[in-house]
VOLOPA-651204 format. One record per residue: y, x, z of N, C-alpha, C in turn; residue number from 1. Coordinates in Angstrom, 2 decimals. Atoms other than C-alpha are relative to their C-alpha. Example, Ala and Ser with C-alpha at 12.3 -4.5 7.8 and 13.67 -1.06 7.14 Angstrom:
-1.19|0.89|0.00|-4.50|12.30|7.80|1.20|0.90|0.00|1
-1.19|-0.82|-0.06|-1.06|13.67|7.14|1.09|-0.77|0.73|2
This chain:
1.13|-0.25|0.87|168.50|-16.88|79.63|-0.32|1.49|-0.01|1
0.41|-1.39|0.04|166.49|-13.71|79.57|-0.06|0.48|-1.44|2
0.05|-0.62|1.33|166.20|-11.31|76.67|-1.16|-0.56|-0.82|3
1.15|0.53|0.73|162.72|-12.59|75.75|0.18|-1.46|-0.37|4
-0.27|1.40|0.34|163.84|-16.22|75.85|0.93|-0.08|-1.22|5
-0.90|-0.04|1.16|166.64|-15.39|73.42|-0.76|0.44|-1.24|6
0.81|-0.46|1.13|164.20|-13.50|71.20|-0.92|-1.11|-0.50|7
0.87|1.12|0.38|161.80|-16.48|71.24|0.80|-1.06|-0.76|8
-0.85|0.97|0.68|164.65|-18.81|70.28|0.36|0.46|-1.42|9
-0.38|-0.51|1.32|165.75|-16.57|67.41|-1.19|0.05|-0.96|10
1.20|0.02|0.83|162.18|-16.16|66.11|-0.30|-1.42|-0.48|11
0.29|1.37|0.35|161.65|-19.90|66.20|1.02|-0.55|-1.00|12
-1.05|0.44|0.91|164.98|-20.59|64.51|-0.16|0.63|-1.38|13
0.19|-0.68|1.28|164.31|-17.99|61.80|-1.18|-0.55|-0.78|14
1.19|0.55|0.68|160.83|-19.30|61.02|0.27|-1.40|-0.52|15
-0.32|1.35|0.45|162.09|-22.88|60.87|0.95|0.04|-1.20|16
-0.97|-0.07|1.09|165.01|-21.91|58.62|-0.66|0.42|-1.31|17
0.70|-0.45|1.21|162.76|-20.07|56.17|-0.85|-1.13|-0.58|18
0.83|1.11|0.48|160.33|-23.00|55.98|0.85|-1.16|-0.50|19
-0.86|1.11|0.40|163.11|-25.60|55.78|0.60|0.25|-1.38|20
-0.64|-0.31|1.29|164.91|-23.87|52.90|-1.04|0.02|-1.12|21
1.05|-0.06|1.02|161.65|-23.21|51.03|-0.50|-1.39|-0.37|22
0.52|1.34|0.26|160.35|-26.75|51.40|1.06|-0.87|-0.65|23
-1.08|0.78|0.61|163.72|-28.25|50.55|0.12|0.31|-1.49|24
-0.06|-0.39|1.41|163.82|-26.27|47.31|-1.19|-0.58|-0.77|25
1.19|0.51|0.69|160.24|-27.24|46.42|0.02|-1.52|-0.16|26
-0.07|1.46|0.09|160.76|-30.92|47.21|1.04|-0.42|-1.03|27
-1.06|0.35|0.94|163.99|-31.04|45.24|-0.42|0.30|-1.44|28
0.38|-0.44|1.34|162.47|-29.23|42.30|-1.18|-0.78|-0.58|29
1.27|0.51|0.52|159.01|-30.82|42.02|-0.33|-1.43|0.38|30
0.25|1.41|-0.30|159.29|-34.37|43.40|1.16|-0.83|-0.53|31
-1.04|0.91|0.47|161.30|-37.40|42.47|0.79|-0.60|1.15|32
-0.78|0.48|-1.14|162.84|-37.84|45.92|1.48|0.29|-0.23|33
-1.44|-0.18|0.16|166.59|-38.25|46.06|0.71|-0.27|1.32|34
-0.86|0.31|-1.14|169.39|-38.40|48.60|-0.48|0.59|1.31|35
0.31|-0.42|-1.35|168.60|-38.24|52.30|-1.46|0.39|0.18|36
1.43|-0.27|-0.15|164.82|-38.02|51.75|-0.35|1.47|-0.22|37
0.29|-1.41|0.26|164.96|-34.42|50.51|0.14|0.83|1.27|38
-0.09|-0.80|-1.24|166.34|-32.79|53.70|-0.87|-0.56|1.12|39
0.85|0.58|-1.04|164.43|-35.25|55.91|-1.45|0.46|-0.15|40
1.36|-0.48|0.26|161.11|-34.31|54.28|-0.13|1.47|0.35|41
0.02|-1.43|-0.31|161.95|-30.61|54.56|0.05|0.22|1.50|42
-0.09|-0.12|-1.45|162.86|-31.08|58.24|-1.35|-0.30|0.66|43
1.29|0.38|-0.59|159.57|-32.83|59.08|-1.05|1.06|-0.28|44
0.99|-1.02|0.35|157.43|-30.29|57.22|0.31|1.31|0.71|45
-0.39|-1.22|-0.69|159.39|-27.36|58.66|-0.30|-0.06|1.48|46
0.28|0.16|-1.42|159.05|-28.73|62.19|-1.49|0.08|0.28|47
1.44|0.00|-0.23|155.31|-29.26|61.87|-0.65|1.35|-0.29|48
0.66|-1.24|0.41|154.49|-25.95|60.18|0.55|1.26|0.66|49
-0.56|-1.22|-0.57|156.77|-23.52|62.00|-0.69|0.35|1.32|50
0.64|-0.41|-1.26|155.23|-21.48|64.82|0.93|-0.22|1.19|51
-0.75|0.20|-1.23|156.31|-22.12|68.40|-0.05|1.28|0.83|52
-0.09|-1.21|-0.81|157.48|-19.14|70.49|0.46|-0.38|1.40|53
-0.38|0.29|-1.38|157.77|-19.11|74.28|-0.11|1.25|0.84|54
0.02|-1.11|-0.96|158.64|-16.52|76.94|-0.53|-0.56|1.32|55
0.67|0.48|-1.21|156.40|-16.90|80.01|-0.05|1.13|1.01|56
0.11|-0.98|-1.07|156.56|-15.12|83.35|-1.45|0.04|0.48|57
1.37|-0.20|-0.46|153.15|-13.68|84.26|0.01|1.01|1.15|58
0.11|-1.00|-1.07|151.86|-11.35|86.97|0.45|1.38|-0.49|59
-0.37|-1.29|0.58|152.52|-8.41|84.61|1.46|0.05|-0.45|60
-1.39|0.08|0.47|156.10|-9.50|83.92|0.13|-1.09|-1.05|61
-0.23|1.02|1.01|157.62|-11.68|81.25|-0.59|0.42|-1.34|62
0.63|-0.28|1.29|155.71|-11.91|77.95|0.36|-1.09|-0.99|63
-0.33|0.91|1.09|156.31|-13.55|74.59|-1.30|-0.46|-0.65|64
1.21|0.57|0.60|153.65|-15.90|73.20|0.38|-0.86|-1.20|65
-0.21|0.80|1.20|153.25|-17.69|69.87|-1.18|-0.94|-0.19|66
1.03|0.98|0.34|151.33|-20.87|69.01|0.34|-0.54|-1.37|67
-0.22|0.46|1.36|150.88|-21.91|65.41|-1.11|-0.95|-0.37|68
0.97|1.00|0.38|149.12|-24.87|63.87|-1.12|0.59|-0.87|69
0.99|-0.61|0.88|147.30|-22.57|61.42|-0.90|1.02|0.72|70
0.80|-0.93|-0.80|145.92|-20.30|64.19|-0.51|-0.76|1.22|71
0.62|0.80|-1.04|143.51|-21.69|66.77|0.52|0.31|1.40|72
-0.36|-0.34|-1.38|144.56|-19.80|69.90|1.45|0.49|0.09|73
-1.34|-0.51|-0.27|147.79|-18.58|71.50|-0.02|1.52|-0.10|74
-0.06|-1.45|0.18|148.80|-15.04|70.52|1.13|0.58|0.83|75
-1.05|-0.74|-0.70|150.72|-12.57|72.66|0.69|0.90|-1.00|76
-0.79|-0.81|0.92|153.52|-10.87|70.78|0.59|1.17|0.78|77
-0.46|-1.26|-0.52|154.32|-7.23|71.58|0.70|-0.04|1.27|78
């Protein structure tokens, strides 16, 4: 794995973790779900809402891109 692939993985993992923990807290606090449904709901919402990061080899070298459901196009990251 290249440095950018590792960075993409860590960004994706961090974004998912933040969303998962936040949604899990909100679901547990404000809904009447119990048991296995709390983490399952947080997992589904976190998976759908977290941005996707990918390292792609281009003519200019390897670049990091991000796609998010809330943004229409693909963004290049630094």
